[in-house]
C-alpha positions in Angstrom: 27.0 0.1 -5.2 30.6 0.1 -6.5 32.6 3.2 -5.6 33.6 3.8 -9.2 29.9 4.1 -10.1 29.4 6.8 -7.5 29.7 10.3 -9.1 30.6 13.1 -6.8 30.4 16.7 -8.0 32.9 19.2 -6.5 32.1 22.9 -6.9 34.6 25.6 -6.1 35.7 28.7 -7.9 39.3 27.8 -7.1 40.4 25.1 -9.5 43.2 24.0 -7.2 40.8 23.1 -4.4 38.6 21.3 -6.9 41.5 19.2 -8.2 42.8 18.5 -4.6 39.4 17.2 -3.5 38.9 15.2 -6.7 42.3 13.6 -6.2 41.4 12.5 -2.6 38.2 11.0 -3.9 39.8 9.3 -6.9 42.2 7.6 -4.5 39.1 6.1 -2.9 37.9 4.9 -6.3 35.1 7.5 -6.5 34.2 9.1 -9.8 34.9 12.9 -9.2 33.5 15.6 -11.5 34.7 19.3 -11.2 32.7 22.5 -11.6 34.1 26.0 -11.0 30.9 28.0 -11.1 27.2 27.9 -10.1 26.0 27.7 -13.8 28.4 24.8 -14.7 27.3 22.9 -11.6 23.7 23.3 -12.5 24.3 21.9 -16.0 26.2 18.9 -14.6 23.4 18.2 -12.0 20.8 18.2 -14.8 22.9 15.9 -17.2 24.9 13.6 -14.9 23.7 11.0 -12.4 25.2 12.7 -9.3 25.3 10.8 -6.0 26.8 13.5 -3.8 27.4 17.2 -4.1 30.4 19.0 -2.4 30.2 22.8 -2.8 31.9 25.9 -1.5 29.7 28.5 0.0 31.4 31.6 -1.3 32.1 31.6 -5.1 33.1 34.3 -7.5 32.5 36.9 -4.7 29.0 35.7 -4.2 28.5 34.9 -0.5 25.3 32.9 -1.2 26.3 31.0 -4.4 26.8 27.7 -2.5 23.5 28.1 -0.6 21.7 28.8 -3.8 23.2 25.7 -5.3 22.1 23.7 -2.3 18.5 25.0 -2.7 18.5 24.0 -6.4 19.9 20.6 -5.6 17.3 19.9 -2.9 14.5 20.9 -5.2 15.9 19.0 -8.2 16.7 15.7 -6.3 16.2 15.7 -2.6 18.1 12.4 -2.4 21.4 14.0 -3.2 23.3 14.8 0.0 25.2 18.1 0.0 28.4 18.8 1.9 29.2 22.5 2.3 32.8 23.8 2.4 34.1 27.2 3.4 37.2 29.0 4.2 35.2 31.6 6.0 33.3 29.2 8.2 31.4 30.2 11.3 28.6 28.7 13.4 26.0 31.0 11.7 27.0 29.9 8.2 26.9 26.2 9.3 23.5 26.6 10.9 22.1 28.3 7.8 23.4 25.5 5.6 21.9 22.8 7.8 18.6 24.7 7.9 18.5 24.7 4.1 19.1 21.0 4.0 22.9 20.5 3.9 24.0 17.1 5.2 27.1 18.5 6.9 29.6 21.4 6.9 33.4 21.2 6.6 35.8 24.1 7.1 38.9 24.7 5.0 41.6 23.6 5.3 40.5 20.0 6.1 42.2 16.7 6.5 41.6 14.1 3.8 40.5 11.6 6.5 37.8 14.0 7.7 36.5 14.5 4.1 36.4 10.8 3.3 34.6 10.0 6.6 31.9 12.6 5.8 31.6 11.4 2.2 31.0 7.8 3.3 28.5 8.8 6.0 26.6 11.0 3.4 26.5 8.2 0.9 25.2 5.7 3.5 22.5 8.3 4.5 21.5 8.5 0.9 21.2 4.7 0.6 19.1 4.6 3.8 16.7 7.3 2.4 16.5 5.5 -0.9 15.5 2.2 0.9 12.9 4.1 2.9 11.6 5.7 -0.3 11.5 2.3 -2.1 9.7 0.8 0.9 7.1 3.6 1.0 6.6 3.3 -2.8 6.0 -0.5 -2.5 3.7 -0.1 0.5 1.7 2.6 -1.4 1.3 0.1 -4.2 0.1 -2.6 -1.8 -2.4 -0.1 -0.3 -3.9 0.9 -3.6 -7.6 0.4 -3.9 -8.0 -1.3 -7.3 -11.1 -1.6 -9.4 -13.1 -0.1 -12.3 -16.6 -1.4 -11.6 -19.4 0.9 -10.8 -19.8 -0.8 -7.4 -16.1 -0.2 -6.6 -16.1 3.4 -7.8 -19.1 4.2 -5.6 -17.3 2.7 -2.6 -14.1 4.5 -3.4 -15.9 7.9 -3.6 -17.5 7.2 -0.2 -14.2 6.2 1.3 -12.5 9.3 0.1 -15.1 11.5 1.6 -15.2 9.6 4.9 -11.3 9.8 5.2 -11.4 13.6 5.4 -13.5 13.4 8.6 -12.9 12.0 12.0 -16.1 10.0 11.9 -16.1 6.4 13.3 -16.3 3.9 10.5 -17.8 0.4 10.5 -16.8 -1.8 7.5 -18.9 -4.9 6.7 -17.9 -7.6 4.2 -16.9 -11.2 3.7 -13.5 -12.5 4.7 -10.8 -11.6 2.3 -12.7 -8.7 0.7 -10.2 -6.0 1.8 -11.7 -4.5 4.9 -8.3 -3.9 6.6 -7.0 -2.4 3.3 -9.9 0.1 3.3 -9.3 0.9 6.9 -5.6 1.7 6.2 -6.6 3.7 3.1 -8.9 5.8 5.3 -6.1 6.4 7.8 -3.6 7.3 5.1 -5.9 9.8 3.5 -6.9 11.4 6.9 -5.1 14.1 8.9 -3.9 11.4 11.2 -1.6 9.8 8.6 1.6 10.8 10.5 0.4 8.9 13.6 0.0 5.2 14.3 -2.4 2.8 12.7 -2.9 0.1 15.3 -4.8 -3.2 14.7 -6.8 -4.9 17.4 -7.4 -8.5 16.1 -10.5 -9.3 18.2 -10.7 -12.9 17.1 -7.1 -13.7 18.5 -7.3 -11.7 21.7 -7.5 -13.9 24.8 -10.7 -13.3 26.7 -8.7 -13.3 30.0 -6.3 -10.5 28.8 -8.3 -8.6 26.2 -8.8 -5.6 28.5 -5.2 -5.5 29.5 -4.2 -5.5 25.8 -6.7 -2.7 24.9 -6.3 -0.4 28.0 -3.0 -1.4 29.5 -2.4 -2.1 33.2 -0.8 -0.5 36.2 3.0 -1.0 36.0 4.5 -3.5 38.4 8.1 -4.0 39.6 8.3 -7.1 37.4 7.4 -5.1 34.4 10.3 -2.7 35.2 12.7 -5.6 35.7 11.8 -7.1 32.3 11.5 -3.7 30.6 8.0 -4.7 29.6 5.6 -2.1 28.4 2.2 -1.8 30.1 0.7 0.5 27.5 -2.5 -0.8 25.8 -3.5 -0.5 22.1 -5.7 2.6 22.9 -2.7 4.6 24.2 -0.5 3.3 21.4 -2.9 4.6 18.8 -3.1 8.1 20.4 -3.7 10.8 17.7 -3.9 8.0 15.1 -6.4 5.2 14.3 -7.4 2.1 16.2 -8.8 -0.7 13.9 -10.9 -3.3 15.5 -10.9 -6.3 13.2 -13.9 -8.7 13.6 -15.5 -6.6 16.3 -18.2 -9.2 17.1 -15.5 -11.5 18.5 -14.9 -9.0 21.4 -16.4 -10.3 24.7 -19.6 -8.5 25.7 -18.2 -7.2 29.0 -15.3 -5.6 27.1 -17.7 -4.2 24.6 -19.4 -2.3 27.4 -16.1 -0.7 28.5 -15.3 0.0 24.9 -18.6 2.0 24.5 -17.5 4.2 27.4 -13.9 4.6 26.2 -15.1 5.6 22.7 -17.7 8.1 24.0 -15.4 9.8 26.5 -12.1 9.3 24.6 -10.7 8.2 28.0 -10.2 5.1 30.1 -8.5 3.6 33.2 -5.7 1.1 33.0 -6.4 -2.2 34.8 -5.6 -1.8 38.4 -5.3 2.0 38.2 -7.6 4.9 39.2 -5.8 7.4 37.0 -7.8 8.4 33.9 -5.9 8.3 30.6 -7.2 10.8 27.9 -6.6 10.0 24.3 -7.5 11.2 20.8 -8.2 8.1 18.7 -10.2 7.5 15.6 -12.0 4.2 15.7 -12.5 2.0 12.6 -14.1 -1.4 13.0 -14.9 -4.3 10.7 -16.8 -7.6 10.7 -17.6 -10.4 8.3 -20.9 -11.1 10.1 -24.4 -9.9 9.6 -24.3 -7.2 12.3 -28.0 -6.8 12.9 -28.4 -10.5 13.2 -25.4 -10.4 15.7 -27.3 -7.8 17.8 -30.4 -10.1 17.8 -28.3 -13.0 18.9 -26.7 -11.0 21.7 -23.2 -11.2 20.2 -22.9 -7.5 19.6 -24.1 -4.7 21.9 -26.6 -2.4 20.2 -25.1 0.7 21.9 -21.7 -0.3 20.6 -23.0 -0.8 17.0 -24.6 2.6 16.8 -21.4 4.3 18.2 -19.2 2.4 15.7 -21.5 2.8 12.7 -21.5 6.6 12.2 -20.1 6.0 8.6 -20.9 2.4 7.5 -19.3 0.9 4.5 -20.5 -2.3 2.9 -17.8 -4.2 0.9 -19.3 -6.7 -1.7 -17.8 -10.1 -2.4 -15.4 -10.3 -5.3 -18.0 -12.3 -7.4 -20.3 -9.3 -7.3 -17.7 -7.1 -9.0 -16.5 -9.2 -11.9 -15.4 -6.2 -13.9 -12.6 -5.7 -11.4 -11.0 -9.1 -11.9 -8.8 -8.2 -14.9 -7.4 -5.0 -13.3 -6.8 -6.9 -10.0 -5.0 -9.7 -12.0 -2.8 -7.0 -13.7 -2.1 -5.2 -10.4 -1.1 -8.3 -8.4 0.9 -9.8 -11.4 3.1 -6.6 -11.5 3.4 -6.3 -7.7 4.1 -9.9 -6.9 6.5 -10.4 -9.8 8.7 -7.6 -8.4 8.5 -9.1 -4.9 9.5 -12.5 -6.1 12.0 -11.4 -8.7 10.1 -13.1 -11.5 8.7 -12.3 -14.9 5.3 -10.5 -15.2 2.7 -13.0 -16.4 0.3 -12.3 -19.3 -3.2 -13.9 -19.2 -5.2 -15.1 -22.2 -8.7 -13.8 -22.7 -10.1 -17.3 -22.0 -8.3 -17.4 -18.7 -9.7 -14.1 -17.7 -13.2 -15.3 -18.6 -12.8 -18.3 -16.3 -11.5 -16.1 -13.5 -14.5 -13.8 -13.9 -16.9 -16.7 -13.6 -15.3 -18.3 -10.6 -17.1 -17.8 -7.3 -14.1 -16.6 -5.3 -15.1 -17.9 -1.8 -11.9 -16.3 -0.5 -12.5 -13.1 -2.3 -9.5 -10.7 -3.2 -7.2 -12.5 -0.8 -7.7 -15.8 -2.7 -7.2 -14.1 -6.0 -3.9 -12.6 -4.8 -2.8 -16.1 -3.5 -3.6 -17.7 -6.9 -1.6 -15.1 -8.8 1.3 -15.6 -6.4 1.0 -19.4 -7.0 1.1 -18.9 -10.8 4.2 -16.6 -10.6 5.9 -19.2 -8.4 5.1 -22.0 -10.9 5.6 -20.1 -14.3 7.3 -16.8 -13.5 10.7 -18.1 -14.5 9.5 -18.5 -18.1 9.8 -15.6 -20.4 6.9 -14.4 -22.5 4.5 -17.1 -21.2 0.8 -16.6 -21.8 -1.2 -18.1 -18.9 -4.0 -20.3 -20.4 -6.8 -22.1 -18.6 -4.7 -25.2 -18.3 -2.2 -23.3 -16.2 -4.8 -22.5 -13.5 -4.6 -24.4 -10.2 -6.9 -27.3 -9.5 -9.2 -25.3 -7.2 -10.2 -23.1 -10.2 -10.2 -25.8 -12.9 -12.1 -28.2 -10.6 -14.7 -25.6 -9.9 -15.3 -24.9 -13.6 -15.4 -28.6 -14.5 -17.9 -29.3 -11.8 -20.1 -26.3 -12.6 -19.9 -26.5 -16.4 -19.5 -29.8 -18.1 -18.7 -27.9 -21.3 -15.5 -26.4 -19.9 -12.6 -25.3 -21.9 -10.9 -28.6 -21.9 -14.0 -30.3 -23.3 -14.3 -27.6 -26.0 -11.0 -28.9 -27.4 -12.8 -32.0 -28.8 -15.3 -30.0 -30.8 -15.1 -28.1 -34.1 -14.4 -24.4 -33.6 -17.9 -23.4 -34.6 -19.6 -25.8 -32.1 -17.1 -25.0 -29.3 -17.7 -21.3 -29.7 -21.5 -21.8 -29.6 -21.3 -24.0 -26.5 -19.1 -21.6 -24.8 -21.2 -18.5 -25.6 -24.3 -20.4 -24.5 -22.9 -21.4 -21.2 -21.2 -18.1 -20.6 -24.3 -16.1 -21.2 -26.5 -18.4 -19.1 -24.1 -18.0 -16.1 -24.0 -14.2 -16.5 -27.8 -13.9 -16.7 -28.1 -16.2 -13.7 -25.6 -13.9 -11.8 -27.6 -10.8 -12.6 -31.0 -12.5 -12.1 -32.0 -12.0 -15.7 -31.3 -8.2 -15.7 -30.3 -7.5 -19.4 -28.9 -4.0 -18.5 -26.5 -5.3 -15.8 -25.5 -8.3 -17.9 -24.7 -6.2 -21.0 -22.6 -3.7 -19.0 -20.7 -6.5 -17.3 -19.9 -8.5 -20.5 -19.3 -5.3 -22.6 -22.0 -6.0 -25.2 -24.6 -3.6 -26.4 -28.1 -4.4 -25.2 -29.6 -4.8 -28.6 -26.7 -7.1 -29.6 -27.1 -9.1 -26.5 -30.9 -9.6 -27.3 -30.0 -10.8 -30.8 -27.3 -13.2 -29.5 -29.8 -14.6 -26.9 -32.4 -15.2 -29.6 -29.8 -16.8 -31.9 -28.7 -19.2 -29.1 -32.4 -19.8 -28.0 -31.7 -18.6 -24.5 -34.8 -17.5 -22.6 -34.6 -15.1 -19.7 -35.7 -16.4 -16.3 -35.7 -13.6 -13.8 -36.2 -16.0 -10.9 -32.9 -17.7 -11.4 
């Protein structure tokens, strides 16, 4: 930010001091604004874009005027750093100002160099806080659970209830369906939010070192020389959450030790006889059929029942088609900001095709496709994404599955193209919902009686065994 765009408010009941401070700041190219009373300062804070506030503590015989202005500023905009000045400075006053949120304290008379140094540090601190706030806002956007379908709403309600407890959670669902996102959401909404969320990626842990990674090891002289940590994931996650991604990939021997650690909330580091006590919430996830995994001996039964206190089943994306449009909007906005591109608009035909795609990669695949579209077309203003813009994996799927695809419709008169599209669209939806009229009508947004009439008109007969 250019200095001349940084507005600094100087508040003191002595106009000479205000003008002196303003002159020092103007020589540094800052935009200095003067106020000689609490009320004037409040009005300026409300109506000007103030970056930094410098205020006297005693004003107009009121020993608390500056502290009251500090409190107002902190409540109005916590990002505004406040420098307190006083000719009656003492340690008690400085401590009181700091306790109330002041950035620093400067005693009159002061040198210009000292003031400039504090101003520069305060502005840098504000920039850092703004970056942290922007990062947190962006991360919160990324962590949002997006959907409007009945299936999604039911899952969301369950998640919100589970988050408030310390129960162990086992999340089941196909790859790319958002299991880790759900785990992070549970952590964020719990009373452990201020503590770590640690991921144990079971599929990538080396069988030879998995127990060292989880539980740590007795420190050696070599560790000390290399300044290498011997703390395992359990200890890193103390008071927070430890997320086991793809729990079935954990070796059976380690699963046995995990059962004990979860039950006792304690463990021994490798090579040590000293017990380590922890307070860790365990959330696990798997894309496998867990009961089948137990039968096959891949997952210990005692571990399953300890992990599955609060089970959550996440359906594949093709089972929650109503969520496609809101997910497309969400990722279009989010990724356009990340990539510095224009936000894409999608035609209704395109959304229909996306809703009918099988999504083998689930939400992760949808996000990747939106990112691809933004990279390809995000530099164009006011572009409407039509079916022809979709990547080959989507178009190829639709052409193979439905010979009367959008591109083939172009060779037909409008009336015939519409009839062909409606016929194929409704057949696919009925097949998806196994002939259930109620579910089909809800998904496509058509009244049941109207749907029955349309099926009769198109001579579509319901086969509930599809």
